[in-house]
N, C-alpha and C positions, 0 to 999 in steps of 0.2 A: 452382347449389345444392349446397353440402355434401355429401356423400355416406359415411357410415361403413360401410365391408365388413368385415365378419369381426373377429374379436380380437385380431388379431395388428397390433402397434405398428410401425412402420419401424425397422430396425436403424438403433442412432446412428451418427453421421457415423463414419469409421472412423479421423478424427483424432484423435478425443477417445478412444477406446477406451481407452487406457492412464491416462487421468486419471479417476477417479471423482471425480464432483461432489458439491458440499457437499451436506446435508439440506436437504429441501424445506425453503422458508421461509429458508435462511441463503443466507449468500454475501452480504451486503451490511449494511453499518452504519455509523453515522455518529455522531460524538459532537463535542459543542462544549466546550471548555475557555477558562477565564478565564485571564487573562494573568500568571499566579503561578507562582514556581519549581517545585510539585507537580505541574504541569501536564506538565510532561513525563514525571515519571517514571509519573504517571497513564495516559497515554498508551501507552506503553510495556508496563504492565500489561495495559490493554485489549485492545494487538495480542495480546498472548499468551494473554488470556482469549480471546476471539474465533476466534483461529486453532486453538488446542487446541478450542473446540467443535465448532470446522467439521471436525476430524478431519486438520487437515493435520500435526500435530505427529505423530501417528503414521505418517503416510507420509514425514515428511522434516524430523527436530529442526532441520537447516538451514537449510529456509525461516523457520521461526519467528524462530532467533537473527536471520537476515539482516535478515528484515521488524523486529522490536524493533528492531536497531543503525540502521537504516536510517532509521526513523519517529523515532528518538529525535534526530536530528540533524535534519532537517525540523523536527520540533517545536521544538527548542531554536534554529534560525536564526529559526522563529515568533517566537519571546518575546523573541530578543534585536533582531531588527529589525523588528519592527512593534509589540510593546509592546499588542497587542492581544487580542482571544478569537479561537483558531484552530479550526477544524473538521478534525477527522481523519476520512477516510473510507477505509473497506476493501472490496473487494468479489472477489469469486472466481467464475471462470467457466473451463470449457475449459482445464485445466490453469495458467492465469493468475492470480497475485494482483495485485491493484493497488491501492496506497495512494496517497491525494492527502492534503496538509496546504495549508488555504487558511488564509490570513489579508488582513486589512486595508492592508498594507504593500505599498509599491510598488516596492521594488528588486527584483530579479532575482537570485537565487543565481547564483555563478559557479564553475566550477570551478577551484581555483587550485594551481598546483604544490604536493605536500606536502612536497618536500625543503627548500624556502625559505620556507615558510609557518609564521608562530607559531600562526597560528589559522587557522580557514577549512578544515579538511580535509574537513568534515561531506561536501560535495559532491565531492570528489574519492573517496570510501568509496562514495558513490550514484554515480557514474560508474563505478567498478572493480566493484561487486558486483552491479549491477542488469541485469537485460535490455536494460530501455529506462529512458529516465526522459527528464523535460520539463516545462516551464512555460507558463503561460499567463495573462494578464491576464484577471480577472473583475471589469469594473466598474473600482470603486476597489483590487480589490486584487488576489492572485493567487494563483495554484493551484501547487503542486508536487509533482510525482507520478511515483512511479516501479512497474518490474513487474519480478515475480519469476515464473520457472517452480516449479509445484509438481508436476511428476511427471517422470520421466525423459523424456518423449516433447518436453518444450519445451526 
C-alpha cells in the first residue's frame, strides 16, 4: 500500500539539480514533414520555436543554434536519400536534448572525411558537435538521432 507522509517531496536527484526541467507538459514534440524543399526550413524553424518555448534559449543559445544546424543536416539527408515524409522528434529531460529524424529510407548515414568529400559533411558535423549520436532501423525505415547537453553539468 502506498502511504503519503507529510507535505514534503523528496529532494530531486542531485545529478540534475543544475539542469532546470522544461515546463510541465513540455519536453516532447513530434512533427511529420512532406518530402518537399521547404521541409528542411520548416524543421529548422520548429526546432528553434520549441527550444525557445521550453526555455532552453534563455540558458544557452549555443544549444539552440547547434540543434538547428544538426537537425537541418539530418532533415536534408532524409529529404535527399529517402524522398519520403520524415518525422522530427524532439525531447528534453535531465539536461539532455534528443533530436530524432525518422524516414522510410534504408541507407544509413556515414561519417565522411570532411577534407576530401565534396558533399556529405552533415554527419561529420553531427559527429563533431553532438554528445552522442546513432541510428537504428525502424521496420522498413530508419531513425537517426543525436543528443546535446542543455546545461553546464552535461
